[in-house]
Structures are given as C-alpha cells and as structure tokens.
C-alpha positions in Angstrom: 15.6 -9.7 9.5 11.8 -10.3 10.5 10.6 -12.7 12.9 8.5 -15.6 12.0 6.2 -15.1 15.1 2.6 -14.5 14.2 0.2 -12.2 15.6 -3.2 -13.6 16.5 -5.6 -10.7 15.0 -8.3 -9.8 17.5 -11.5 -8.3 16.1 -12.5 -6.3 19.0 -11.0 -2.8 19.3 -9.8 -1.8 22.9 -10.5 1.8 23.6 -8.1 2.9 26.6 -7.1 6.0 28.6 -9.3 8.7 27.2 -8.1 11.9 28.8 -9.7 15.3 28.4 -7.8 18.2 30.0 -8.0 21.9 30.4 -8.1 24.4 27.4 -10.2 24.4 24.4 -11.6 20.8 24.8 -13.0 18.6 22.1 -16.7 18.3 21.5 -18.4 15.1 22.1 -18.9 14.8 18.4 -15.3 15.5 17.6 -14.3 12.8 20.0 -16.6 10.4 18.6 -15.5 10.9 15.2 -11.6 10.6 16.2 -12.3 7.4 17.9 -14.2 5.9 14.9 -11.5 7.1 12.3 -8.9 5.5 14.7 -10.7 2.4 15.0 -11.3 2.2 11.2 -7.8 2.9 10.2 -6.5 -0.2 12.4 -9.3 -2.4 11.1 -8.7 -1.3 7.4 -4.8 -1.7 7.5 -4.3 -4.5 10.2 -2.2 -2.2 12.4 -2.5 -3.6 16.0 -2.3 -0.3 17.8 -2.5 3.4 17.8 -1.7 6.1 20.5 -2.8 9.7 19.9 -2.4 13.2 21.7 -4.1 16.3 20.7 -2.8 19.7 22.0 -5.1 22.8 21.7 -4.4 26.1 23.2 -0.9 25.1 24.2 -2.4 22.1 26.4 -2.9 18.4 26.0 -6.8 18.1 25.7 -7.2 14.5 24.5 -5.1 11.1 24.6 -6.3 7.7 24.0 -5.0 4.5 23.0 -6.4 1.9 20.5 -6.1 -1.6 19.6 -3.8 -4.3 21.0 -0.1 -3.2 21.6 0.8 -7.2 22.0 -1.5 -10.3 21.4 -4.2 -10.0 23.9 -3.0 -6.8 25.7 -5.1 -3.7 25.2 -3.1 -0.7 24.1 -2.5 1.7 26.7 -1.7 5.5 26.8 1.3 5.1 28.8 3.0 2.8 26.8 6.1 3.9 24.8 6.7 4.0 20.9 9.7 4.4 18.9 9.4 7.8 17.4 12.4 7.3 15.0 13.2 10.3 12.8 10.6 12.5 14.7 13.6 12.7 17.0 15.6 14.6 14.7 14.2 17.7 15.8 15.4 17.0 19.3 19.0 16.5 17.9 18.6 19.7 16.2 17.4 21.5 19.6 20.5 20.0 21.3 22.6 21.8 18.7 20.6 25.1 18.7 20.8 25.0 22.8 24.5 24.9 22.3 24.3 27.8 20.0 22.4 29.8 22.6 25.0 29.0 25.1 27.7 30.2 22.9 29.5 27.1 22.5 29.2 26.5 18.9 27.7 28.1 15.6 25.5 26.6 12.9 28.0 28.0 10.4 30.9 26.0 12.3 32.6 23.7 9.6 32.6 19.9 10.8 36.4 19.9 10.5 36.5 21.9 13.9 35.0 18.7 15.6 35.5 15.9 13.3 38.4 16.7 11.1 38.7 12.9 9.8 35.1 12.8 7.8 35.0 13.5 4.3 35.1 17.2 3.1 34.9 18.2 6.8 36.3 21.7 6.1 33.3 22.2 3.5 30.5 20.9 5.5 28.7 23.2 8.1 26.5 22.0 11.0 23.6 23.9 9.3 24.0 21.5 6.4 24.1 18.4 8.5 20.6 19.4 10.2 19.1 20.6 7.0 19.9 17.4 4.9 22.1 19.4 2.5 25.4 17.9 3.5 26.2 15.6 0.8 26.7 12.6 3.3 25.6 9.5 2.1 22.5 8.1 4.0 23.6 4.9 5.9 19.8 3.6 6.2 17.9 4.5 2.9 16.2 0.9 3.0 12.9 0.4 4.4 14.1 -3.0 6.0 17.0 -4.0 8.3 19.9 -5.0 6.1 22.3 -7.7 7.5 24.7 -5.5 9.6 21.8 -3.8 11.3 20.9 -7.0 13.2 24.0 -6.5 15.2 25.0 -3.7 17.5 27.0 -0.8 16.3 28.5 2.7 17.4 28.3 6.1 16.2 31.7 6.0 15.3 31.6 2.8 13.4 28.9 4.4 11.4 30.8 7.3 10.6 33.8 5.3 9.6 31.9 3.5 7.0 29.5 6.3 5.6 30.7 9.6 6.6 34.2 8.9 5.1 32.9 7.9 1.7 32.8 10.3 -1.3 29.9 13.1 -0.7 26.7 12.4 -3.0 26.9 16.0 -4.1 28.5 19.4 -3.4 27.5 20.8 0.1 24.4 23.0 0.0 23.5 22.3 -3.7 20.9 19.5 -3.0 18.6 18.2 -0.6 18.8 14.5 0.2 17.8 12.9 3.3 20.5 11.7 5.3 20.5 9.8 8.9 24.5 10.1 8.4 24.4 13.8 8.9 22.5 13.4 12.2 25.1 10.9 13.6 27.7 13.6 12.8 25.7 16.2 14.7 25.0 14.0 17.5 28.8 13.2 18.0 29.4 17.0 17.8 27.0 17.7 20.5 28.6 15.0 22.6 31.9 16.3 22.1 31.3 19.9 22.9 28.9 19.1 25.9 31.1 16.4 27.4 27.7 14.4 27.8 25.9 11.6 25.9 23.5 12.9 23.8 20.6 11.3 25.7 21.8 12.9 29.1 22.2 16.2 27.5 18.5 16.1 26.3 17.4 14.9 29.5 19.0 17.7 31.3 18.0 20.4 28.9 14.7 19.1 27.4 13.0 16.1 28.9 13.1 17.3 32.6 12.3 20.8 31.9 9.2 19.8 29.7 7.9 16.9 32.0 8.7 14.2 29.3 9.1 11.0 31.3 10.1 8.3 31.0 11.8 8.7 27.6 13.8 5.7 26.7 16.2 4.6 24.0 14.3 2.5 21.3 16.6 -0.4 22.4 15.2 -0.1 25.8 11.5 -0.8 25.4 10.1 -3.5 27.6 7.3 -5.9 27.9 5.2 -3.2 29.2 5.6 -1.3 25.8 4.1 -2.1 22.4 5.6 -4.8 20.2 6.5 -4.0 16.7 4.7 -5.5 13.7 5.1 -5.7 10.0 3.6 -7.0 7.0 4.6 -8.2 3.7 2.2 -7.5 1.0 -1.2 -8.7 1.7 0.3 -11.5 4.0 -0.2 -11.9 7.7 0.6 -9.3 10.2 3.6 -10.7 12.3 6.0 -9.4 15.2 9.3 -8.3 13.7 13.0 -8.0 15.1 14.3 -4.7 15.8 17.9 -3.3 14.7 20.6 -4.0 17.0 21.7 -1.0 19.6 23.2 2.0 18.2 21.9 2.4 14.9 19.3 4.9 15.8 21.3 7.1 18.0 20.9 11.0 17.0 19.0 10.0 13.9 16.2 8.6 15.7 16.9 6.5 19.2 14.0 7.8 21.1 10.9 6.1 22.4 8.3 7.9 24.2 4.5 8.1 24.8 2.3 10.1 22.6 1.6 12.5 25.4 5.3 12.9 26.1 5.9 13.8 22.2 3.0 16.2 22.8 4.7 17.9 25.9 7.8 18.3 23.4 5.2 20.2 21.0 3.9 22.5 23.7 7.3 23.5 24.5 7.8 24.3 20.8 4.5 26.3 20.8 5.5 28.3 23.9 9.1 28.5 22.7 10.1 27.5 26.5 13.3 25.5 25.8 15.3 27.6 23.4 15.6 31.2 22.6 13.4 32.9 20.2 16.2 33.2 17.5 16.9 29.4 17.9 13.3 28.5 17.2 13.3 30.9 14.3 16.3 29.1 12.8 14.9 25.5 13.3 11.6 26.6 11.5 13.1 28.6 8.8 13.3 26.8 5.2 16.8 26.4 4.2 17.3 27.6 0.5 19.9 25.7 -1.8 22.9 27.5 -3.4 20.7 28.1 -6.4 17.9 29.8 -4.5 15.5 26.9 -4.4 13.8 26.2 -1.2 13.9 22.7 0.3 10.8 22.6 2.4 12.9 21.7 5.4 14.3 23.6 8.4 16.7 22.0 11.0 15.0 18.7 11.8 11.7 19.4 10.8 9.6 20.0 7.4 8.1 23.4 7.1 4.8 24.2 5.3 1.6 26.0 5.4 -1.9 24.1 5.3 -4.9 26.3 4.7 -3.1 29.6 6.0 -1.8 27.4 8.9 1.8 27.4 9.6 2.8 23.7 10.0 6.0 22.1 11.6 6.0 18.3 10.9 8.0 15.4 10.7 7.2 11.6 10.6 9.2 8.6 11.7 9.6 5.2 10.8 11.3 2.2 12.5 11.2 -1.3 12.3 7.4 -2.3 13.3 6.7 1.6 14.3 5.3 4.7 12.4 4.9 8.3 14.2 3.5 11.2 12.9 4.1 14.6 14.5 2.3 18.0 13.4 2.6 21.2 15.2 0.7 24.4 14.3 2.5 26.8 16.4 0.6 29.9 15.7 -2.5 28.1 16.5 -1.4 26.3 19.8 -2.2 23.1 18.3 -0.4 19.7 17.6 -1.2 16.1 16.8 0.6 13.1 17.7 -0.1 9.7 16.2 2.1 6.6 17.0 1.4 3.1 15.8 3.0 -0.2 16.2 3.1 -1.2 12.5 5.5 -0.2 10.0 2.7 -0.5 7.1 -0.6 0.6 6.1 -0.2 4.3 6.9 -2.7 4.2 9.7 -0.7 7.2 11.3 -1.3 9.4 8.4 -4.9 8.5 8.0 -5.8 9.1 11.9 -3.7 12.4 11.7 -5.5 13.6 8.6 -9.0 12.9 10.3 -7.8 14.8 13.4 -6.5 17.7 11.3 -9.6 18.0 9.3 -11.6 18.4 12.4 -9.4 20.8 13.9 -8.8 22.8 10.8 -11.8 22.7 8.7 -11.8 25.2 5.8 -15.5 25.5 4.9 -14.7 27.5 1.7 -11.8 25.3 0.4 -13.3 22.0 1.2 -16.5 23.4 -0.2 -15.0 24.6 -3.3 -13.1 21.3 -3.8 -16.5 19.3 -3.1 -18.4 21.2 -5.5 -15.5 21.0 -8.4 -15.4 17.3 -7.9 -19.2 17.0 -8.0 -19.0 18.8 -11.4 -16.3 16.7 -12.8 -17.4 13.4 -11.4 -20.9 14.2 -12.9 -19.5 15.3 -16.2 -21.2 18.8 -16.1 -18.1 21.1 -15.5 -18.6 24.6 -16.5 -15.6 25.4 -18.7 -15.9 29.2 -17.9 -14.3 28.3 -14.8 -11.2 26.9 -16.3 -7.9 28.7 -17.4 -6.6 28.4 -21.1 -4.4 25.5 -19.8 -7.1 24.0 -17.8 -9.4 23.8 -20.6 -6.9 22.2 -22.7 -6.0 19.5 -19.8 -9.7 18.7 -19.0 -10.9 18.2 -22.6 -14.1 16.5 -23.0 -12.3 13.0 -23.5 -10.6 13.5 -20.3 -13.8 14.8 -18.4 -15.6 11.5 -19.8 -12.6 9.3 -18.2 -12.8 11.0 -15.0 -16.6 10.9 -15.0 -16.5 7.1 -15.9 -14.0 6.4 -13.0 -15.3 8.7 -10.3 -19.2 8.5 -10.5 -19.5 4.9 -9.1 -17.7 6.1 -5.9 -20.8 8.3 -5.1 -20.2 11.2 -2.7 -17.2 11.2 -0.5 -17.8 10.6 3.3 -15.2 12.9 4.4 -13.0 15.6 2.6 -9.6 16.7 4.6 -7.4 19.5 3.1 -3.7 18.5 3.7 -1.9 21.4 2.0 -2.5 24.9 0.7 0.0 27.6 -0.6 1.1 29.1 -4.0 3.0 27.9 -6.5 4.0 29.5 -10.1 1.3 32.1 -9.3 -1.5 29.9 -8.6 -3.1 28.6 -5.4 -2.0 25.0 -4.9 -4.2 22.8 -2.7 -4.4 19.0 -2.0 -7.4 17.2 -0.3 -7.8 13.7 0.6 -11.5 12.4 -0.4 -12.6 9.4 1.7 -15.3 7.2 0.3 -15.1 4.4 2.6 -13.7 1.5 0.4 -11.5 4.0 -1.4 -9.4 7.2 -0.8 -8.4 9.9 -3.5 -5.8 12.4 -3.4 -7.4 15.4 -5.0 -4.9 18.2 -6.3 -6.6 21.7 -7.4 -4.5 24.7 -8.6 -6.3 27.8 -9.3 -5.9 31.8 -9.8 -5.8 33.4 -6.5 -9.0 34.7 -5.5 -12.2 33.0 -4.4 -13.4 33.1 -8.0 -10.1 32.3 -9.5 -10.1 30.1 -12.6 -9.2 26.4 -12.3 -5.7 25.6 -13.7 -5.6 22.1 -12.9 -7.5 19.3 -11.3 -6.1 15.9 -10.6 -7.6 12.9 -8.8 -5.4 9.8 -8.0 -6.1 6.8 -5.7 -4.2 6.5 -2.6 -5.9 3.4 -1.1 
C-alpha cells in the first residue's frame, strides 16, 4: 500500500558530508566526476537522495550524501538507509560464525533445528543460504501485498511458506528465496540463544565499529523517508511494511559508511575464519554441475580480472548496491531512498568505472562500437558465427539506430569472464540522453575475432 503524500521536488542538489580519509585517496578529478554522476543520476530519475561510501586499500576514502532525504531536508552521511537483502550476507556470516565455534555445520539438515518444516530432513543449511533449498519465497512481489501492511513474526512466516510444498528438489535449482533466510535466522537464534540482531551486534557490529545499526522498522525522522514512483507519475512518500517481515532476509538499516565498515572486515577477513570467508565467497554448484553465480548470501563474479563479491537490496522506498573487490582492497556502497529509477546502479557503475578503468577492454569496445555505428566493420575481425549474425542488413540496422547517438560520454565495463570458450564482456555506454548495454564475446587474446556484438537500450 502506498501513501498519497506527495514529495515537493526541489531543483537544487545538496552535497553534504564529503569525507576524504587515509589510504589511496581519490583525485580531485575523480571526486568531481563522482559528484557529477551522482547529481545527474538523481536529477534524471527523480530519486530524492543518495549516500555513498568508497573503500580503497581497506580504508574508507570518501563518503558523501546528495539530494534531500525528506522534503526540504538535505541528505546527510549519518542517515541510515534500509539495506534490505544486502543484509543476507550478515545472516550468512552469523551462521558461519557459529560454524567457526563448532556449534553447527553447513551440512546440517534443517530437521535438526526446525523439524516441522517441509522436507526438513532433505534440506541443508548450506542450501538455505545459497537459495537452492526449494523453499517458496514469501516476497517475490515488488510491492507490499495486503498482509505485509500488518506486523508478523518469523514463526508466522515459516508456518505459511516453509510448510508449503517445495518449489523444486533441494540442490537442483537456484531460485531466490527470502523464506530460506528466515529459516536460517531462526536457526541462528535457536543455536545461539540470542536474537539475530543481538548476535550480530555482539559478533559483528561492535567489532567492526558499525554504529548505530537499526532494524528497518526503527528508522526515525533523522533518517531518510522512502519514496516511490508509479510509471512517470509524481515521486511520493510510501508506506513501509509491518514489523517482522524483513528479519533475517533483510531487516537492517545503516549508514553507507557502516556498510563500508562491514566491507572492510570482509577485505581484511577480520570477523570470521579464512575457511568461513572462502565458504561464503565460493560459488555453489547445482546437482547437475551447473554453477549458480552465488555463494552464501553474496553473488560472486569477476569484472575485468577483478574478483567481485556483490549484492543489492530493495525495500519499499529504498535501494542499496554493495560491491566488494576483496583482492583489491576496494568497495563501493550506494544507498538511495527511492525504489525506482536504478540510480544506485548508475552511481555505482560510474564509481567502478573510475576505480577499475581497463583501458584495453574499454578501448576495444569503443573501437568496435565506432566501426559498427559507422557501418564500416572489418569483417576479417569476425568469426564465422559473428559474420553470419552481423550480416550487411544487420549492420545497416545498427548503423541507422546508433549513428544518431554520436560518441558516448563514458564507457564502463561491468562484467568480464569466459563462457563457451569465448571472452564475455559487458559495457554500459552512456550518451547523456540514452544508455546502452553492449555485450561483446570474442576469441581469447587481444586480437581474438568477434563472436558477438549486441547493443540494447537500458534507459
């Protein structure tokens, strides 16, 4: 349910709380570029506020808040945002800490702790944390359904959704399930004898200097309000879900800097054992041998040769993007108080592009794009499949659609890896008024022939 209260949009951008710190600091040009990208993302989408934190060399080097967290109230860096599903890695960490203490095993069956749940003798804790359990997700919608406007409890959630038939055989599919995390959170509470929030406060928040972390239901007037937008209608304040719905699937609210402090603990491996971090960041594989791209509470991938541990979170009126590059000592946090427009991705992409500019990959993507948009592609650079796909007719269609855009203002590489024997790379081309997602697959090597070039609008 959404509130009818309207937000009066203010044209000015408030820039508050810029904090350079020790470590590999950002250059003035980088700071200016980040500030411009954040301000533009808010202006383009109508999202009221954003708060960012950047970690380099294992230290926070920049925090800043942009826009207005409430009508007429400039955003502040000490304001807390709901991080929603980013908190799943915290729940997974709580489980892994108990594993470190010898109090449970990732391969324990759910039946050891909650025997009344569906197929509890067949589902493991590892499957709960990797979204391979088969338990039906209690919140697949991108809105509040009627029951969510009222308070609930984890037990009520489990009685309704974790006692329903499984959606698939455990370990055979990957399907995002908030329900699995409610099960995991209850197991933490049963084994530790503490609430999940208290356990994390004692074992993580206090040790890492994260303060003051709150439940998403404990946000105050000092924190941002959440805003929504229906289609191209006005931006408006929206209602929050009742207490108890987030729990272990995403109940926490914190500042961008506090989330960055958690990221630093991941980089330094300061809260859990090395084995626990390895387990969390290891891709879980299905029974048929197919990788899921997910560990325990985190997505795992590689960008441009840099290992990435990532998760985003979405709550009513809030989005958060958290990216950790553990081998580089780097992390990017972007929190916004709007559940529309994807400004959190846009800002994070801009920061990532500055910190991990791959001149060779981006340069090649720019050169290939220039040839295709200009209709002058050297067909000797194509594989047989690539030549078949990029026929003269297809090339003419690309030229007609792309040439009017001119040259991109920025190009950011967002993914790189291998697939089917080819390099697989994705780039965001930003032209100002339009953004394109460009996918390029090629034979390995700097001069490898092109197997695929695709460009599609994302805004």
